[in-house]
N, C-alpha and C positions, 0 to 999 in steps of 0.2 A: 338437207341437214345443215349445210354451211350457209352463213349469212354474208351479206356484202361486207360487213365490218371484218369478218374473219378472213375474207380473201384480200381485203385491203392490207391487213396485217401481213399476210404471206407475201404480197407484192413488196411491201416495205422491207421485210427481212431479206428477200432475194436481192433487192437493189442495194441493201447494205452489204451483202456478201460480194456483190460486184464491186463496190467501193473498196472492200478489203482485198479483193483479188481481181485485178484488172484483166487477167487472162480469161476470165469467164466471158463467154460470148452470149449474145442474145439467145441463140439456140440452147446453150447450156441452161440459162435462166428459165426458159420456157419448159425445158425438160424437167428441171428441178421443181418448177411450179406444179406440174402434173404429178410428180412424186409426192409433194406435200399434200395435195388434195387426196391422193390415195391413202396417205398415212392417216388422215383425219377419219376416213371411213373405216380403216382397219382398227383405229382406236375404239370406235363404237362397237365393232364386232369383238374385239379383245375384252372389253368390259363385260359383254354378255357371256363370253367364255369363262371369265374369272368368276362371275356370279354362279355359273353352273358348277365350277370346281369347288368354290367355297361351300355352297349348299350341299354338295355331295359328301362332305365330311360328316353330315348328320347320319349317314349310314354307318360309318365307323363308330360314331358316338353311340348309336343304338346297340350295336354288337357289344361294345364295351360295357354298357349298362346292363344288358341282358346276361352277361357272363359273371356279374358280381355274385359273390357267395351270399351276401346279405344286402340285397337291393333296398334302397329307401323308397318312400312313397312316390317321389318324383321319378325315380328310376322305373318304377312299375308302370307309370302312365306314359312314359316317354315314347315318342315315335319319331320316325325320320321324315315327317311330313314337310319339313322345310325343303326337302329334296324331292320327295315322292308326290308332291302336289301337282295338279294339272298344269300350272303355269311353267314351272321349271321343267317338267317332263315334256312340255311342248318344245323346249329348246333341246333337251336331251335326245328326243326321238325324231327331231327334224333332220332328215338325211341330207337335204340340200344345204342346210346351215352348217352341219357338222363336216360336210365335204369342204365347205368354205374354210372352216376352222383348220382343217387338215392342210389345205393348200397354202394357208398362211403360216403353217408350222407353229401354231400357238403352243402345242405341247412342249416344245423345246424352250419357249419363252417364259413360261410361268414357273413359279417355285412352289412345289407341292407342300413343302414344310411351311411356307408363308401362308398359303391358303388355309391350312389346318389351324395355324395359330390365330388367324383372323376369325375363323369359325369359333374356336375355343373362347376367344375374348367376347364375341357377340353372344355366345350361348350363356354367358353369365348375366346378361341383361334381363331386367324384369319383364320387358316387352316380349322377349323370346319365351321365357318361362310361362307367361300368361297365355301366349299363343299355343304352347304345347298342352297346357292344362285344359283348354277350352275347345269346344267344337268350332271348326273353322270352315268357312266357305271361301270362294275365290276372292271375295272382297277383303276379308281379314288376311288372307295369304298375301294379296297384293300389298296391303298396307305394311305388312311385316317385311316383304322383300324390298319395298322402297325405303324402309327404315334401315335394313341391312345395307343397302347401297349407300345411304347417307353415312352410315357408320364406316363403311369401307373408305369413302372419300376423305375421312378424317384420320384414317389409319396409316401409319408410316410405312408399313410393309406393302400395303396395297399401292400406295403412291410410288414406292420404290420399283415395284414390278412394272408399272406403267412408264415411269420416267426412264428406266433402263432400256426399254424397247422402243419408246416413242418420244422423241425430243419435243414434239409439239403438244404434249399432254397439258401443260399449263396454259398455253395459248388457246387450245380448243376445248378445254375442260367444260365450260358452261354449255357449249353446244352439244358435246358428246353426252353430258349428263342429261340434258333435255331429251335427246334422242333415245337413250336407254330407258328413261322413265316412260316415254311414249310407247316404246316397244313392249315393255312389261305390261302396260295398261291394256294393250291389244290382245294379250294372251288369255286363254288359249285361242289359237287361230287356225282356221282351216286352210289358210294360205301359207304353203310351205316356203314361199319366196317373199314373205313379208319383209325380211331383212333388206331385200333389194329396193324397197320403197324408200329407204333411207340413204340411197346413193345421192351424192351432191347433185343439185339440179344444174343442167347445162346453162340456163339463163344466168345464174349467179356465177358459176365457175368459169364457163367459156366466154359467153357474150359480154360479161362484165369483167371478171377478174383477170382472165388471160389477156383480153383486149387492153385493159388498163395497164398491165405490165408492159405489153408490147408497145403501146402508144407512148408511154413514158420513156422507154428506152430509145425509141426512134426519134422522138421529138425533144430530146433532152436539151439540145443547144437552143432551140427556139423557146423552150419553156424558161430556161435560165435568163434569156434576154428579157422576159416579162418580169421575172422575180428580182433580178439584180438592181434595177433602178429604184425599186421600192425600199430597198434595204438602207438607203441613205447613209448614215454613219456606220452601219455595220459592214465589216469586211466579210463578204460571203464565203471566203475561203477559211475563215475562222469560226464559222457557224458550227453548231453541233451537227454531226453528220446525219443523225436521224431527223433533225429539224429540216435540213435541206431536202432530204428524200421525201418527207411528208409534204413539203411545199410543192415539190415537183409532181407528186402524185395528185395533189389537190388541184393544181392548175390543169393538169392533163385531164382530170375528171370533169372539171368545169367546161373545158373546151370540146371534149369528145363524146360526152354522154348527154344528149339533148333531153332525155326524160328525167334526169336527176336535177332538182333545183340547186342552184349554186350555194344557197344558204345551207342546204343539207350537207353538201360536200364540205363546206367550211366547218360546220359543227363537228362532222365526223373526224376530220383531221386534227382539230383542236383537242378532241377527246383522246385521240391516239398519241398526240404529243404529251398530254397529261400522263398517260399510262406508260409510255415507252421512252420518253426523253427526260429532259432536265426539269427542275422545279419551275423555271421561268418560261418553259416552252409554251405552255398554254396561252399566256398573254401574248407572247411574241408571235406565234403562229396565227392567232386570232387577228392581231393587228395587221400583219402583213397580208393575209388572205383577204381581209376586209377591203384593204386598199386595192388589191389586185382585182377583186370582184367588181368594185365600183368602176375601175378603169376599163375593164373588159366590157362592162355594160355600156359605158359611155362611148366606147369605140365600136359598139354593135358586134362584138365578137362572141357573145354568148347566144348561140342559136338554140334556144330551148323550145321544146314542143309541149303544148298543153297549157291551159289556163293556169295562171298563178305560178309558173315555173321560173319566172325571171327573178322574183324576190326570194 
């Protein structure tokens, strides 16, 4: 579920926390890294849980409409199929998944009033009314659930529930959204442990991300010896902290990961500088890393594996 870029971001954030709090040890940072990875997976599960809770409000809506003394035409045809459909019921009836929800204490994290308000707002949309009025198969239901999930991501209350429980929602949002969509598209499923397929892969999380973090911590002094001469008129102690950390990570990656082309590493950290640092960081990081990459190549210090990995 997690990409190399996402674990690069986590490594950057942890090294930033180390800069802010020097008492943090390497062991602390590695432990926090594992926690952050788990948080990303929990976010994915929490979104599924919220989708289940939001759609369950259709049952209450049905009861309210059926109890009207003078129901309108829409009230008469209304059903709770947003909740009772096979896709959502696959989540509701999945004992393994719900056991996981319970172990993560999601019931105490979500706000029932908020989920009902989100449902009420979505229920006013023409797409929902058209879905209720027509015969629906799994394809139409999936389309509406994806529309609901899109609606939720733009809703202030939905985002508040996520941000209140998970500090990493904004950083991991795109990956979590992709995972939730993929999960919904696989429903209904005979695999009760389908959710486990979305656990972060060890190759990305352990072999790359955790190793990158450890290597950068352990080799920091040697890495700075490579970076400082390139800065020329720049006082490295006055650089933006994030820029310094990104340079350290980039050099560590170039030196320690033989299957990743140095140009890929350069481009990745330039983009992170653009996203997380100052307006001038993109050009600065690009210029510094380009010089470092050329120096390391000239000194035969880039031990890359595979054809085309030097450039």
